[in-house]
N, C-alpha and C positions, 0 to 999 in steps of 0.2 A: 272536468277536473284535471288540472295540469300535472304532468308527471315530473317529480323532482329529479333533477340530474345531479350527478356527483361532480363537484367542481375539482379541477386539478390545481396543484400549487400555482401561485401567481407567477412564479418564475422557476424554470428548471435550472439546476445547478451547472450551467456551462461556465466553468471556472476560467477567469482570465489567465490564470497561470497555464492552463492547457494551451491557450493561444500563444503564450510565450514559449512553451515547449515546441509547438509546431513551427514557430518562427525560427527557433534554434535549429530544428531539423532542416528547414529551408536554407538557412545560412550555411549549414554544413554541406548541403547539396550544391550550392552555388560557389562557396569559397571553402572547400575542405582544407584542413591543416595537413600539410605533407612535408616530408623531409625534416629539416632542422626545426621548422615550426611545429611539426607534430610532436617532436621530442619535448619541446618547451611546454606545449599545451598539455601533453600527457603528464609531465611533472607537476604542473599546476593542478591538474585534476586529482592526482594522487594526494597532494597536500590538502586540497579542498575536502576530499573524502575523510582524511584523518581529522581535520578541524571539525568537520560536521559531527563525527562520532564523539570527539572530545566534548563538544557542546551538549550532545545528548546526555552523556554521562554526568556532566556538571549540573545539568538541569533536573536530573532524575531525583524524584522523591520516593523513598521506600515506605512511607507511612501507609499509603493506600494499599500497597502490595501486602504488607503485614496484616492490615485490617481485613483484607479480602481472602485470607487463607481459609477462613471458615466456609467459603463458598467453593471448596476444592472440586466438588462434583461438576459445577458449572464451568470452572476454568479448565478442568480436564476435558470436558466435552468440546469446548472451543478449540483446545490444542489438538484434539483428535480430528476435528473437522478440518483444521488448517494444515496439519502435517501428516494426516493419514488418509482421510476421505478425498481431499483435493488431489493428492498425488496418485491415488488409485484411479480416479477419473481421468487424470492426465495420461496414465499408462494405458487406460482403455482406449483413449483417443488415437493410439498408435495405429489402430485399424483403419484410420482415415488417410494414412500415408500409402501411396503418393496420390491417390485419386482426388482427395480434397485438400490436404495440406502437403506442402513440400517438406522434406526432412529438416531444413533450417527453421521453418515456421513451426513445425512440430516441436523442435527443441525449445523454441521460445515459449510455446504453449505449456510444455511440461515444466519449464523453469517458473512460469507464472504460478503453477500449482504448488511450487515449493516455497514461495515467498511468504513471510509472516503476514498477519492481519494488520489492519490499520488500528489506530487508537482514537484520534480525535474525531474522525468521521463516524466511527462506531458509537462513540459517546453521544455525538450530536443527534444521530438518527434514533438511537435508543431513547434519548431525551424527548425528541419530537413525538415518538410513539408511546410515551408514558411507560417506558420499561424500567428495568433496574439499572440505573445509571452507575452507581458505585461498582456493581458487578461488571459492567462494560468497561469501566476504567481499568480494573484489575485484569480482566480477561485479555483485553487488547495489549496491556503492558506485558503480561507474562508471555504472550505470543511473540511480541517484538523482541523481547530479551532472548527467548528460546531460539528465535530465527537466526540470531547472530551465529549460533553454533549449528543448529539443525539444517538450515538452508544449504550451506556448503557441503555438509555431510551427505544430505540427501542428493544433492547434485552430483557428488562423487559416485554415489551408489547407482543412481538412475540414469545419469547422462554420460558418465564415464569419459573416455577419451574423445567422444564424438562432439564435444562442445566447442572444438576449435582451439584447444590448448589447455584444457583442464588437466591438472596434475596435482601431485602433493605440494608443489611449489605454490599453486593457486590457494590451497588451504592455508599455507603459511602466510601468503599475502593477506588473506582474509583476517587472520589473527593479528598481523602487524598493522594493517590499515584500519581495521574496524574495532576489534576487541581490545587491543592495547590502548588506543586513544580513549575508548569508552571507559575503561577501568581507570585510566589516568584522570579523566574528568570526575569520576566518582571520588577518587582520593582527594582531589583539590576542590571538591564542591563547597566545603565550608568557607574557603578563601575567596572563591570567585562567584559563588551563588548570588550574593547581593548585587554584584556588578551586572550579572546576566539579567536579573529581575528589573534593574533600572534601564536596561537597554534592549528590551524585548523586540522592539520594532526593528532596530538595526540588526539584531541577530537573525530576525526573520528574513531580512534581505540576504544575509550571509547564507542561510539555508537555501533560499531560492537560487542565488547565484551559483552556489556549489553544485546543485543538481543540474542547472542549465549547462555548466561547464562540463560535467560528466556526459551529458547528452551530446553536446557538440563534439567532444573527443571521440565518443563511440561512433557517432554517425559519420564523422570525418574519416575515421579508419575504414568504415564500411564503404564509403564512396571511393576511397583510394584503391581498395581491394576489388571494387566492381561488384560488391555483393548485391546491391539493389537491382541489378539487371535480372536477378532471379525472381523478383516479385512483380506480379501483374495485378491490375485492378480486379480481375476475376478472383484471383487467389485471396486478395484482401477482403472481398465481399464474403467469400466462403469462410475465412477466418472469423469475421464478425458474426456470422451465423453460428459457428461452432461455439464461440464465446457466449453468445446469448443463451444457447442451450445449457452450457456449463453453469452460468449464473442462475438460470431458472432451476436447475437441478439442486444446486446448493441452497438456494433460498427455500425450496420445498423440503429438503432433507433436514435442514436446521430447525425449521418451524415444527414440522410434524414429528421428527425424531425426538426433539426436546419434550414434546407433549407426551410421547410414549414413555419417556424416561421419568415422567412424574414432575417435571418442573411447572411452576405456576406461570401465569400469563406474563408477568413482568420479567421473569427469568428467561422465558422463551423468546421474548423480544430481544433481550441482550444477546442471547446465543445466536439468534438469527442474524443480527447486524454485525456482531463480532466474528462469527464463524463463517460468513460468506464473502468476506472482503479480502483484498490483497493490497499491500502497501507499495505504491509506486516509489515513495521516498526511500524505502528499505531496499527495494529490488534493483534500482538503477545503479547504486554504487557496487553492489555485489556482482551484478552482471558485467560491469566494466572490468572487474578483477577476474571473474571466472571465464569469460568468453573472449576477451581480447578484441581482435578485429571483427569477430562475429557478433559483438555485443549489440550492434544496431538492429539486426534482425531479432536477436534474443529478447530485446526489451520492447519491440513493437507490439506483440500480443499483450504485454502487461500495460502499456500505455493505453491501448484501446479498451481493455477490460476495465481499467481504472475509471475512465470517464463513463463507461456504460453502467458500472455499479453505482456511481453517484446519482445518475439520472433515474435509474430504476428504483433505488432505495429512497430517493426523495419522495416519489409518489407512494411507495409502499408504506413508509413511515407515517405519511399523512393519513392513509387509510387505517393503519393500526390505531392511530390516535382517535379517529372518529369512531372506530369500533369499540375502543375502550370506554369512551365517554361520548355517546351519540348526541347528547344534549349540548355539548360544548360548542361555542361559537367558533366558526372557522376563522383563522387568522393567517395572513400571508406568511410565507416562509422567508426568513431572512438569512443572510450569509453569516456563518459562524466564524469564530476566530480562526486564524491560520493554524495549520497543522505542521508538525515537524516530521520526524521519521523514526526509524527503528530504535527502540529502547523501551522506556517506560514513562510514566507521567511526568513530563516537565510541566512548568506552569501553563497549562492549557495552550500549548503551542505545538502544532504539527506543520509539516511542510504544506504550503498553500496548495500544492498539487493534490493534497488530500482533502480539500475543503468541500463539504456538502452544504446543504441549506437546512435551516431549522427555525422553529417558531421562537419568538422572543420569550414566551412564557415557559419554555422548556430549557432553562439554563442549567448545564451540568455543573457539578460542584467544582470549586476551585481546586487546583492541583493538576489540571490539565493532563496531557498525555502526549505520547509520541506516535508517529505513524507506524 
């Protein structure tokens, strides 16, 4: 009698956008912007960040957020996982310095723990796993909105002056570059919302291009300052091991903790996928403001964790789906729509850097979301 084996997803979510990010890092290593060119690129990156958050605000729909208020216990659980449990684990990792992590890599790991959750990938994985998709939309959206304020405040409290330039001026820059454009987009949403819906593909390229420009600026500054001489392959391997443990702990806590709090299976799935993720699209612009020349090392842990969470959660979501409906026929996982970044549900668009994989049968509701 042959033993039935558990099939893996037909394709792991190795996002082409990750290759673009790596290519941008390589370009910054070979041809870093310096001198006057660095000033020009820095100005363009600042403008790109402001445009990015203006578009997030203009695409934001508040209907799902208002409808989701009745699930306040679930949303509060996700927020606590994102902005309390994650930071506590990050602080506990300080014991790994300097034996396992260098101080700059630890600062990046702690910053990773302060970043808000994703939206679109949380929705897609919740949908694959047959969880509560509307709850995932709202929970991810609230997390992203809260992160615009909570992430810099937590960075000020936990990272302090050791971030390579963090100060009250950095908080002001966050407000001016992120929050003000976001609010302006909200105010002008009725006027520009129709245009944005008609040009979603073009705006997706703006999202991607803006993030790539921020990455190039951050890594160019790191190359000019000689920061990358501090990182060895052995340190990178140790960082990956630490992040694998961090992800495993959060996936375990969100699943069994939600069960102990009395949530049903569908809600537990939403909590697990929304409460264990970190948004690359939200973290990159914030890191460029908060860390300055140190941003290249600060975002490295986030970039690695982001791809790891996609690959692990693709397999986990597939298993959850089969456990929920064992008789359901397996279907290959396909690529979901692109994702954007920090804010709340835009029309199903998140930065492609946040893209996971999902089954065609598990389509999340229209109204999309942000990373």
